[in-house]
ZADO-1210 file (C-alpha; in nm, 4 decimals, padded with zeros to 6 digits):
<atoms>
<atom x="00.0114" y="00.0436" z="-00.0174" code="MET" pos="1"/>
<atom x="00.1211" y="00.3852" z="-00.1062" code="LEU" pos="2"/>
<atom x="00.0852" y="00.5608" z="00.1865" code="ALA" pos="3"/>
<atom x="00.0479" y="00.8644" z="00.0173" code="ALA" pos="4"/>
<atom x="-00.2770" y="00.9610" z="-00.2412" code="ALA" pos="5"/>
<atom x="-00.0601" y="01.2490" z="-00.4327" code="ASP" pos="6"/>
<atom x="00.1543" y="00.9507" z="-00.6305" code="VAL" pos="7"/>
<atom x="00.3857" y="01.1569" z="-00.8892" code="PRO" pos="8"/>
<atom x="00.3496" y="01.0225" z="-01.2194" code="ALA" pos="9"/>
<atom x="00.6150" y="00.8517" z="-01.3175" code="ASN" pos="10"/>
<atom x="00.5545" y="00.6405" z="-00.9840" code="VAL" pos="11"/>
<atom x="00.2651" y="00.5983" z="-01.1997" code="LEU" pos="12"/>
<atom x="00.3622" y="00.4930" z="-01.4686" code="ALA" pos="13"/>
<atom x="00.6276" y="00.2594" z="-01.3287" code="GLY" pos="14"/>
<atom x="00.3732" y="00.0384" z="-01.1444" code="LEU" pos="15"/>
<atom x="00.1667" y="00.0267" z="-01.4459" code="ARG" pos="16"/>
<atom x="00.4543" y="-00.1162" z="-01.5905" code="LYS" pos="17"/>
<atom x="00.5622" y="-00.4280" z="-01.3321" code="LEU" pos="18"/>
<atom x="00.1973" y="-00.4413" z="-01.2419" code="THR" pos="19"/>
<atom x="-00.0193" y="-00.4641" z="-01.5814" code="GLY" pos="20"/>
<atom x="-00.2715" y="-00.3391" z="-01.3486" code="THR" pos="21"/>
<atom x="-00.4020" y="00.0933" z="-01.5404" code="ALA" pos="22"/>
<atom x="-00.3658" y="00.3856" z="-01.4300" code="LEU" pos="23"/>
<atom x="-00.7573" y="00.4345" z="-01.3224" code="SER" pos="24"/>
<atom x="-00.7121" y="00.1071" z="-01.0300" code="GLU" pos="25"/>
<atom x="-00.3693" y="00.1862" z="-00.9622" code="LEU" pos="26"/>
<atom x="-00.4540" y="00.5647" z="-00.8546" code="LYS" pos="27"/>
<atom x="-00.8656" y="00.4042" z="-00.7262" code="ASP" pos="28"/>
<atom x="-00.6046" y="00.1990" z="-00.5000" code="ARG" pos="29"/>
<atom x="-00.3909" y="00.4661" z="-00.3920" code="ILE" pos="30"/>
<atom x="-00.7206" y="00.6868" z="-00.3278" code="ALA" pos="31"/>
<atom x="-00.9089" y="00.4460" z="-00.1127" code="ARG" pos="32"/>
<atom x="-00.5191" y="00.3469" z="00.0848" code="ARG" pos="33"/>
<atom x="-00.5663" y="-00.0450" z="-00.0944" code="GLN" pos="34"/>
<atom x="-00.3081" y="-00.2546" z="-00.1735" code="PRO" pos="35"/>
<atom x="-00.1498" y="-00.1754" z="-00.4864" code="VAL" pos="36"/>
<atom x="-00.0740" y="-00.6224" z="-00.5524" code="LEU" pos="37"/>
<atom x="-00.1945" y="-00.7904" z="-00.3104" code="MET" pos="38"/>
<atom x="-00.0256" y="-01.1732" z="-00.3610" code="LEU" pos="39"/>
<atom x="00.0349" y="-01.4147" z="-00.2176" code="PRO" pos="40"/>
<atom x="00.3897" y="-01.4595" z="-00.0838" code="LEU" pos="41"/>
<atom x="00.5815" y="-01.7922" z="-00.1423" code="PHE" pos="42"/>
<atom x="00.3880" y="-02.0254" z="-00.2699" code="ASP" pos="43"/>
<atom x="00.4017" y="-02.2053" z="-00.6543" code="ASN" pos="44"/>
<atom x="00.2619" y="-01.9484" z="-00.8122" code="GLN" pos="45"/>
<atom x="00.5110" y="-01.6829" z="-00.6306" code="TYR" pos="46"/>
<atom x="00.7889" y="-01.8574" z="-00.7335" code="TYR" pos="47"/>
<atom x="00.6554" y="-01.9102" z="-01.1200" code="GLU" pos="48"/>
<atom x="00.5809" y="-01.5628" z="-01.1880" code="SER" pos="49"/>
<atom x="00.4706" y="-01.3505" z="-00.8752" code="GLY" pos="50"/>
<atom x="00.7733" y="-01.2964" z="-00.7045" code="GLY" pos="51"/>
<atom x="00.9811" y="-01.1386" z="-00.9479" code="ALA" pos="52"/>
<atom x="00.6951" y="-00.8378" z="-00.9723" code="MET" pos="53"/>
<atom x="00.7008" y="-00.8017" z="-00.5703" code="VAL" pos="54"/>
<atom x="01.0802" y="-00.7928" z="-00.5971" code="ARG" pos="55"/>
<atom x="01.0641" y="-00.5414" z="-00.8986" code="ALA" pos="56"/>
<atom x="00.7718" y="-00.2893" z="-00.7023" code="VAL" pos="57"/>
<atom x="00.9571" y="-00.2822" z="-00.3756" code="VAL" pos="58"/>
<atom x="01.2875" y="-00.2050" z="-00.5384" code="GLU" pos="59"/>
<atom x="01.1240" y="00.0517" z="-00.7529" code="PHE" pos="60"/>
<atom x="00.9014" y="00.2209" z="-00.4303" code="LEU" pos="61"/>
<atom x="01.2405" y="00.2249" z="-00.2732" code="ASP" pos="62"/>
<atom x="01.3907" y="00.3765" z="-00.5650" code="SER" pos="63"/>
<atom x="01.1485" y="00.6959" z="-00.6259" code="ASN" pos="64"/>
<atom x="01.1482" y="00.7880" z="-00.2279" code="GLY" pos="65"/>
<atom x="00.7906" y="00.6480" z="-00.2460" code="SER" pos="66"/>
<atom x="00.6160" y="00.5589" z="00.0949" code="ALA" pos="67"/>
<atom x="00.5084" y="00.2582" z="00.1207" code="PHE" pos="68"/>
<atom x="00.3845" y="-00.0765" z="00.2737" code="ALA" pos="69"/>
<atom x="00.3404" y="-00.4306" z="00.3638" code="ALA" pos="70"/>
<atom x="00.1186" y="-00.6583" z="00.5306" code="TYR" pos="71"/>
<atom x="00.0566" y="-00.9782" z="00.6446" code="GLU" pos="72"/>
<atom x="-00.2710" y="-01.1554" z="00.6321" code="LEU" pos="73"/>
<atom x="-00.3552" y="-01.4911" z="00.7457" code="ALA" pos="74"/>
<atom x="-00.5203" y="-01.6784" z="00.4620" code="GLU" pos="75"/>
<atom x="-00.8852" y="-01.6137" z="00.3523" code="GLY" pos="76"/>
<atom x="-00.8389" y="-01.2168" z="00.5451" code="GLU" pos="77"/>
<atom x="-00.9306" y="-00.9509" z="00.3729" code="ARG" pos="78"/>
<atom x="-00.7526" y="-00.6523" z="00.3989" code="PHE" pos="79"/>
<atom x="-01.0152" y="-00.3914" z="00.4386" code="LYS" pos="80"/>
<atom x="-01.0949" y="-00.5608" z="00.8117" code="THR" pos="81"/>
<atom x="-00.7640" y="-00.5770" z="00.9250" code="ARG" pos="82"/>
<atom x="-00.5818" y="-00.4133" z="01.1764" code="ASP" pos="83"/>
<atom x="-00.3608" y="-00.2372" z="01.0025" code="GLU" pos="84"/>
<atom x="-00.0928" y="-00.2002" z="01.3532" code="ASN" pos="85"/>
<atom x="-00.1177" y="-00.5971" z="01.3576" code="LEU" pos="86"/>
<atom x="00.0693" y="-00.7747" z="01.0221" code="SER" pos="87"/>
<atom x="00.3031" y="-00.4934" z="00.8591" code="ARG" pos="88"/>
<atom x="00.6283" y="-00.5637" z="00.7191" code="ILE" pos="89"/>
<atom x="00.8977" y="-00.2934" z="00.7401" code="SER" pos="90"/>
<atom x="01.0229" y="-00.2218" z="00.3612" code="SER" pos="91"/>
<atom x="01.3688" y="-00.4250" z="00.5139" code="ASP" pos="92"/>
<atom x="01.2238" y="-00.7599" z="00.6599" code="ASN" pos="93"/>
<atom x="01.0819" y="-00.7881" z="00.3116" code="LEU" pos="94"/>
<atom x="01.3955" y="-00.7636" z="00.1320" code="LYS" pos="95"/>
<atom x="01.5602" y="-00.9912" z="00.4264" code="ASN" pos="96"/>
<atom x="01.2657" y="-01.2591" z="00.3683" code="ILE" pos="97"/>
<atom x="01.3028" y="-01.2148" z="00.0117" code="PHE" pos="98"/>
<atom x="01.6923" y="-01.2248" z="00.0291" code="ARG" pos="99"/>
<atom x="01.6255" y="-01.5341" z="00.2558" code="GLU" pos="100"/>
<atom x="01.4167" y="-01.7016" z="00.0141" code="ALA" pos="101"/>
<atom x="01.6940" y="-01.7189" z="-00.2767" code="ASN" pos="102"/>
<atom x="01.9298" y="-01.9229" z="-00.0401" code="VAL" pos="103"/>
<atom x="01.6841" y="-02.1893" z="00.0082" code="GLU" pos="104"/>
</atoms>
């Protein structure tokens, strides 16, 4: 989830390119403070296709100085009903998770 509703055009364009999500949908999600990506991490689909995109999005946002947050939700849990403070994953922790996933 991006932290600011006023996201620069170059960041929106980059997210569109990386995720394939329409600009209007990205703007809507950001305005409603909803996740730009909502994917299961480290299942078979992640390793087949999603992992590279998630990493690219995190690296892109970091390199552009965009404030964002990542959250861990239990299976079947929905973001809009989740207490954001209980499941936030820091950018550094997320990068460490990615790094460790490459080791195994």
